C-alpha positions in Angstrom: 342.4 51.6 51.0 341.8 51.1 54.7 338.2 51.0 55.9 336.7 54.1 57.4 333.9 54.3 59.9 331.2 57.0 59.6 328.7 57.5 62.4 325.4 59.2 61.5 322.7 59.6 64.2 323.6 56.5 66.1 324.1 54.2 63.0 327.6 53.1 62.2 328.4 52.3 58.6 331.7 50.5 57.8 332.7 50.7 54.2 335.5 48.3 53.3 337.4 47.4 50.2 335.6 46.0 47.3 335.0 42.4 48.0 332.5 41.5 45.4 330.6 42.7 42.4 329.0 45.5 44.4 332.4 46.9 45.4 331.4 47.5 49.1 330.2 45.8 52.2 327.9 47.5 54.7 327.3 46.5 58.3 325.0 48.1 60.9 326.6 48.5 64.4 324.6 48.1 67.5 323.2 51.2 69.2 325.8 52.8 71.5 325.1 53.3 75.2 322.7 56.1 76.2 325.6 58.3 77.4 327.3 58.0 74.0 324.1 59.0 72.2 324.0 62.3 73.8 327.4 63.2 72.6 326.9 62.2 69.0 326.8 64.9 66.4 323.5 65.3 64.4 323.2 65.9 60.7 320.3 68.1 59.5 318.0 66.4 56.9 318.0 67.9 53.4 315.0 70.0 52.5 312.4 68.6 50.1 312.3 70.1 46.7 309.8 72.8 46.1 307.9 70.9 43.5 305.3 68.6 44.9 305.5 64.8 44.5 303.0 62.2 45.2 303.6 60.4 48.4 303.8 56.7 48.4 300.7 54.8 49.1 299.9 54.7 52.8 301.6 58.0 53.7 301.3 61.7 52.9 303.5 64.8 53.1 302.6 67.2 55.9 304.9 70.0 54.7 306.9 70.5 51.6 309.5 72.4 53.7 310.5 69.5 55.8 310.7 65.7 55.5 308.0 65.0 58.0 305.7 62.1 57.1 302.6 60.8 58.6 300.7 57.7 57.7 297.7 58.5 55.5 294.4 57.9 57.3 292.9 54.6 56.5 289.6 55.2 54.7 287.2 52.4 55.3 284.8 52.3 52.5 281.5 50.8 53.5 280.0 48.3 51.2 277.1 49.9 49.2 273.8 49.2 50.8 272.0 46.4 49.2 268.3 46.9 48.7 266.6 43.6 49.1 263.7 43.2 46.7 261.3 41.1 48.6 259.6 38.7 46.3 255.9 38.5 46.9 254.7 35.2 48.1 252.0 34.3 45.6 249.7 31.4 45.9 251.2 28.5 44.0 248.3 28.4 41.5 248.9 32.0 40.6 252.7 32.0 40.5 253.0 30.9 36.9 255.8 32.1 34.6 253.4 33.0 31.7 251.2 35.3 33.9 252.1 39.0 34.0 253.1 40.4 37.4 250.2 42.8 37.8 247.8 40.0 37.0 249.5 37.8 39.6 249.0 40.5 42.2 245.3 41.0 41.4 244.6 37.3 41.3 246.5 36.6 44.6 244.5 39.3 46.4 241.2 38.0 45.1 241.8 34.3 45.6 243.0 34.9 49.2 239.5 36.1 50.0 238.4 32.5 49.6 238.4 30.3 52.7 241.7 28.3 53.0 240.0 25.0 52.3 238.4 26.4 49.3 241.6 27.9 47.8 243.1 24.4 47.6 240.2 23.3 45.4 241.5 25.6 42.6 244.0 23.5 40.6 244.3 25.5 37.4 244.5 29.2 36.8 245.2 30.5 33.3 245.4 34.0 31.9 245.2 34.2 28.1 246.7 37.2 26.2 245.4 36.3 22.8 242.0 38.0 23.2 239.8 34.9 23.8 236.2 35.0 22.9 235.1 34.7 26.5 236.3 37.1 29.2 236.2 34.4 31.9 235.4 30.7 32.4 235.3 28.7 35.6 234.4 25.3 36.9 235.0 23.5 40.2 238.8 23.7 39.9 239.7 25.8 36.9 239.6 29.5 36.0 240.5 31.0 32.6 240.6 34.8 32.2 241.2 37.2 29.4 244.5 39.0 30.1 243.7 41.9 27.7 241.0 43.4 29.9 241.6 46.6 31.9 242.8 45.7 35.5 239.5 46.8 37.1 237.4 44.6 34.8 239.9 41.8 35.1 239.5 41.8 38.9 235.7 42.0 38.7 235.5 39.1 36.2 237.8 37.1 38.5 235.6 37.8 41.5 232.7 36.5 39.5 234.5 33.4 38.5 236.3 32.6 41.8 234.1 33.8 44.6 231.1 33.0 42.5 231.5 29.8 40.5 234.5 28.2 42.2 233.1 28.9 45.7 229.7 27.7 44.6 230.6 24.6 42.7 234.0 23.6 44.2 233.7 24.6 47.8 230.0 24.4 48.9 229.5 20.8 47.9 227.2 18.2 49.3 227.6 14.5 49.7 226.7 11.8 47.2 225.1 10.0 50.2 222.4 12.7 50.3 221.4 11.9 46.7 221.1 14.1 43.7 218.8 17.1 43.5 216.9 18.3 40.4 219.7 20.9 39.8 222.7 20.0 37.7 225.7 21.9 36.5 225.9 20.3 33.0 226.3 16.6 33.8 227.5 17.3 37.4 224.8 16.6 40.0 224.1 19.1 42.8 223.5 17.0 45.9 220.5 17.5 48.2 222.6 18.7 51.1 224.6 21.3 49.0 224.2 24.7 50.8 223.9 26.4 47.3 220.5 24.9 46.8 219.0 27.2 49.3 220.2 30.1 47.1 219.1 28.5 43.8 215.5 27.8 45.0 214.9 31.5 45.8 214.3 32.2 42.0 214.6 28.8 40.3 212.7 25.5 40.0 215.7 23.8 38.4 218.9 24.6 36.5 217.0 26.2 33.6 213.6 27.2 34.8 212.8 30.4 36.8 210.0 30.4 39.3 206.6 31.6 38.1 206.8 34.6 40.4 210.3 35.7 39.4 210.7 39.2 38.1 213.6 41.0 36.4 214.0 43.2 39.5 214.6 40.0 41.6 218.1 39.6 40.0 221.0 41.9 40.6 221.7 42.0 36.8 220.3 40.9 33.6 223.0 38.2 33.2 222.1 36.9 36.6 218.7 35.8 35.2 220.5 33.3 32.8 220.6 30.4 35.2 221.0 29.7 39.0 224.8 29.5 38.8 225.1 32.9 37.1 222.5 34.2 39.5 224.8 33.3 42.4 228.0 34.5 40.7 226.6 37.9 39.7 225.0 38.3 43.2 228.4 37.6 44.7 230.2 40.3 42.7 227.3 42.7 43.3 227.6 42.0 47.0 231.3 42.6 47.1 231.8 45.5 44.8 228.3 47.2 44.9 227.3 46.4 48.5 225.5 49.7 49.1 223.3 49.4 46.0 222.6 45.7 46.9 221.5 46.7 50.4 219.4 49.6 49.1 217.6 47.4 46.6 217.0 44.6 49.1 215.1 47.1 51.4 212.3 47.1 48.8 212.7 43.7 47.2 212.1 40.6 49.4 213.7 38.2 46.9 216.9 40.3 46.8 216.8 40.5 50.6 216.8 36.6 50.7 219.8 36.5 48.4 221.7 39.1 50.4 221.0 37.2 53.6 222.4 34.0 52.0 225.6 35.7 51.0 226.0 37.3 54.4 225.7 33.8 55.9 227.9 31.8 53.6 230.4 34.1 51.9 233.3 34.9 54.4 234.0 38.3 53.0 233.4 41.7 54.5 232.5 43.9 51.5 233.2 47.2 53.2 236.8 46.2 53.7 237.3 45.2 50.1 235.8 47.8 47.8 233.8 51.0 47.6 231.1 51.4 44.9 231.8 53.9 42.3 228.2 54.9 41.9 224.9 54.4 43.8 221.7 52.7 42.8 220.1 54.6 39.9 216.9 52.5 39.8 217.8 50.4 36.8 219.0 46.8 36.6 222.5 46.6 35.0 223.1 43.8 32.5 226.6 42.9 33.8 227.8 43.6 37.3 231.4 43.2 36.3 231.1 46.4 34.2 230.1 48.6 37.1 232.5 51.2 38.6 234.2 50.5 41.9 237.3 51.4 43.9 239.4 48.5 45.2 240.8 49.0 48.7 243.7 46.6 48.3 242.4 44.8 51.4 244.4 42.8 53.9 243.7 39.1 53.9 240.3 38.5 55.3 240.2 36.2 58.3 239.4 32.8 57.1 236.9 30.4 58.6 
């Protein structure tokens, strides 16, 4: 059979005799000159079937009545927004794996109220969740707290331990060159140039003996009358969390006025920016200042000295 040539819309197909397994050879001719193109007959495209069919990926059918195709619009899917959870930058002594997150937050806020040089003196911070016998313990460089306390009480006890005892015994230290005073914290001497001595001597002769003229009203709480160290620690929390009551009592009590003046001079905390008392002065001396109601202001970090 001789080969025949069919010309469809400018494309020449030459079908020859079978020359291989496929039975035909196909060649594509070059486009004819422009003049020839105008004279070429055209062949209408077959209509698409009425039933719809899915278009191949990347294109879509505009009309089912004609074979007209358009590329499908490229849909650029934006990556889902990633919400970054900023990890709070806790003080190293607070950022311990066995301390619950809300206790870390409370402790971090309170401890940052200490002067920078004082914070570095705190080497150990523990929170116990086994209901220890004591709510809080502190020395020069260590604090241990009861983690089963309500948050408000936990914070108040921490203020007592940190801004009271740690600040007193670990930060306001004198020099051995000055010699030892009559006051001692257990076996630890309090040196003669220690700034805390000027507070102790307001109501105390030594570490265990009150002055002869000391009265219950001269202490912010009953627990403050235990010894000079508890006197300072309780006065500190009373100053920070119950400042209005402290100020009101100091107006009619010269001893409390001296203690308030000492705290204003040495403790670098502005009480009005930290907390609001939950209740005013009712004329009685509370036993424990950590039990009194207050509202925490979640303060910004107080400028350090």
